[in-house]
C-alpha positions in Angstrom: 179.9 7.9 69.9 177.0 9.8 71.3 177.8 8.4 74.8 181.4 9.5 74.5 180.4 13.1 73.4 177.8 13.2 76.2 180.4 12.0 78.8 183.0 14.5 77.5 180.5 17.4 77.7 179.5 16.4 81.2 183.1 16.3 82.3 183.7 19.8 80.8 180.6 21.1 82.6 181.7 19.7 85.9 185.2 21.1 85.5 183.8 24.5 84.7 181.5 24.4 87.8 184.5 23.4 89.9 186.7 26.2 88.6 183.9 28.8 89.2 183.3 27.5 92.7 187.0 27.6 93.6 187.3 31.2 92.1 184.6 32.3 94.5 186.1 30.7 97.6 188.8 32.7 99.4 192.1 31.0 100.1 193.0 30.6 103.7 190.3 31.4 106.4 186.8 31.7 105.1 184.8 32.7 108.2 184.7 36.2 109.6 182.9 37.2 112.9 182.5 40.9 113.6 181.9 42.4 117.1 180.6 45.9 117.2 181.5 48.5 119.9 179.5 50.6 122.3 177.0 53.3 121.1 176.4 51.5 117.8 175.0 48.1 116.7 176.1 45.7 114.0 174.1 47.2 111.2 176.8 49.8 110.4 178.9 46.9 109.1 176.6 46.2 106.2 179.0 47.6 103.5 181.9 45.6 104.9 179.7 42.5 105.1 178.7 42.9 101.4 182.3 43.4 100.2 183.5 40.3 102.0 180.6 38.1 101.1 181.1 39.0 97.4 184.7 37.6 97.8 183.3 34.3 99.2 183.6 34.9 102.9 181.1 33.7 105.4 180.4 36.7 107.6 178.5 36.9 110.9 177.8 40.0 112.9 177.5 39.6 116.7 174.8 41.7 118.3 176.4 41.9 121.7 174.2 43.1 124.6 176.7 45.7 126.0 175.6 44.7 129.5 179.0 43.4 130.8 182.3 42.1 129.5 181.2 38.6 130.4 177.9 38.9 128.6 179.5 40.3 125.4 182.2 37.6 125.5 179.4 34.9 125.9 177.5 36.4 122.9 180.6 36.3 120.8 181.5 32.7 121.9 178.1 31.5 120.9 178.7 32.7 117.4 182.2 31.3 117.3 180.9 27.9 118.3 178.7 27.9 115.2 181.5 28.5 112.8 182.6 25.5 110.7 186.3 26.2 110.7 189.1 28.7 111.3 187.7 32.3 111.8 188.9 35.9 111.7 187.5 37.7 114.7 187.0 41.5 114.2 186.3 44.0 116.9 185.5 47.7 116.8 186.1 50.1 119.8 184.8 48.3 122.9 184.5 45.2 120.7 188.3 45.1 120.8 188.2 44.3 124.5 185.6 41.7 123.8 187.6 39.9 121.1 190.8 40.1 123.2 189.0 38.0 125.8 186.9 35.8 123.5 189.7 35.4 120.9 191.2 32.5 122.8 188.5 30.3 121.3 190.1 27.5 119.4 188.4 28.5 116.1 189.9 32.0 116.1 192.8 32.1 113.7 193.5 35.8 113.7 192.3 39.1 115.3 191.5 42.4 113.6 191.2 45.5 115.7 189.3 48.4 114.1 189.8 51.7 116.1 189.6 49.3 119.0 190.8 48.7 122.6 193.5 46.0 123.1 193.8 45.4 126.8 196.5 43.4 128.6 195.6 40.7 131.1 194.4 42.3 134.4 193.9 45.6 132.6 190.6 47.3 132.2 189.3 49.3 129.2 189.1 52.4 131.5 192.8 52.0 132.3 193.6 52.5 128.6 191.1 55.4 128.2 192.9 57.3 130.9 196.3 57.0 129.2 195.7 60.1 127.0 193.4 63.2 127.1 190.1 63.0 125.3 189.3 65.1 122.3 187.0 68.1 122.9 184.6 66.5 120.4 184.4 63.3 122.6 180.8 62.9 123.7 180.9 59.9 126.1 178.8 60.9 129.0 179.1 59.8 132.7 177.0 56.8 133.8 173.3 57.5 134.4 171.4 56.5 137.5 171.0 53.0 136.1 174.7 52.6 135.5 174.7 52.9 131.7 176.7 55.2 129.5 175.3 57.1 126.5 176.9 59.3 123.9 176.0 63.0 123.9 173.6 64.0 121.1 175.3 67.3 120.4 178.6 65.6 119.9 177.7 62.4 118.2 178.4 63.5 114.6 181.7 65.2 115.3 182.8 62.8 118.0 181.8 59.5 116.7 181.1 59.7 112.9 182.4 62.9 111.5 183.0 61.5 108.0 179.6 59.9 107.8 176.6 61.9 106.4 174.8 64.0 109.0 171.5 62.2 108.4 173.1 58.8 108.9 174.9 60.0 112.1 171.5 61.2 113.4 170.0 57.8 112.9 173.1 56.2 114.6 172.6 58.4 117.6 168.9 57.5 117.7 169.6 53.8 117.6 172.7 53.9 119.8 173.4 51.0 122.2 174.3 52.3 125.7 176.9 50.3 127.5 177.0 49.3 131.2 179.7 51.3 133.0 180.9 48.1 134.7 182.1 46.8 131.3 184.8 49.5 131.2 186.1 48.6 134.7 186.2 44.8 134.4 189.8 43.5 134.1 190.5 41.0 131.4 191.6 37.5 132.3 192.8 36.5 128.8 194.7 38.3 126.0 194.3 36.4 122.7 196.8 38.7 120.9 199.5 37.0 122.9 199.0 33.7 121.0 197.1 34.8 117.9 198.3 37.0 115.0 196.7 40.4 115.1 196.0 43.1 112.5 194.9 46.6 113.5 193.5 49.8 112.0 194.3 53.3 113.4 191.5 55.8 112.7 193.7 58.9 112.5 190.9 61.4 113.0 189.3 59.4 115.8 187.7 61.6 118.5 186.2 58.8 120.6 189.5 57.0 121.2 192.7 59.0 121.0 194.6 57.7 118.0 197.8 57.8 120.2 196.2 55.2 122.5 195.4 53.0 119.4 199.0 53.3 118.2 200.4 52.4 121.7 198.1 49.4 122.1 198.7 48.0 118.6 202.5 48.3 119.0 202.4 46.6 122.4 200.4 43.7 120.9 202.7 43.4 117.9 199.9 43.9 115.5 200.3 44.6 111.8 199.0 48.1 111.6 197.2 50.0 108.9 196.5 53.7 109.4 193.5 55.3 107.7 192.3 58.9 107.7 188.9 58.8 109.2 186.6 59.0 112.2 185.8 56.4 114.9 183.2 55.0 112.5 186.0 54.2 110.0 184.3 50.9 109.1 181.4 52.9 107.7 183.3 55.7 105.9 186.0 53.4 104.5 184.4 50.0 104.2 186.6 48.9 101.3 189.9 49.6 103.1 188.6 47.9 106.3 187.5 44.8 104.3 190.9 44.7 102.7 192.6 44.5 106.1 190.2 41.7 107.2 191.1 39.8 104.0 194.8 40.3 104.8 194.2 38.6 108.2 192.2 35.8 106.5 195.0 35.1 104.1 197.7 35.4 106.8 199.5 38.2 105.0 
């Protein structure tokens, strides 16, 4: 009798553990890889990371070197190689160009563009930048004598992260990642959005990428679009909403 009771209790315990484990595991794709853009590193994605990991997702942030399109694609590919299954690949700003090229990786199940560039094959990021006039707040400077582009200190808060606290924006400026100018003029040879489902976020108050450019690119790519009121750093000011779009992509909705 005691053995029967013990066996029954053990079965109930194992069933409970199984239910709890399944409740914490997202349905659909469980891996998320995030690629940051120029002038900011991956640390700004911490709140999105925490929201997704609480839902059971395995999230990895690529720290791309911003030294060339090929280098950033290689850095992203190294991380994709490490994933243990289908993956949602997320890109912000310049990171959108990176995931467009790197997203042909066989483990990529869906793409998410967050205030990001979405080039066509043989198109450069600069080609897209030139399709609409920049905002007066835009602080992207010309290349320096080493061929790297920085963001203007006086315009960083208003131009890059207007809805982020001033003190946080000042730290972001101090820790910005300059990008090699050659990155913007390198044509893409792949466009993963042609064969993979894509989701996209328009940052309606974006002063670094004209929102009309975002709308044009997303429509051309056939992306499922969400429009949010916020700055270029929308992933920091509205992490919950950004995380929800990534979950939509993971669930194939």
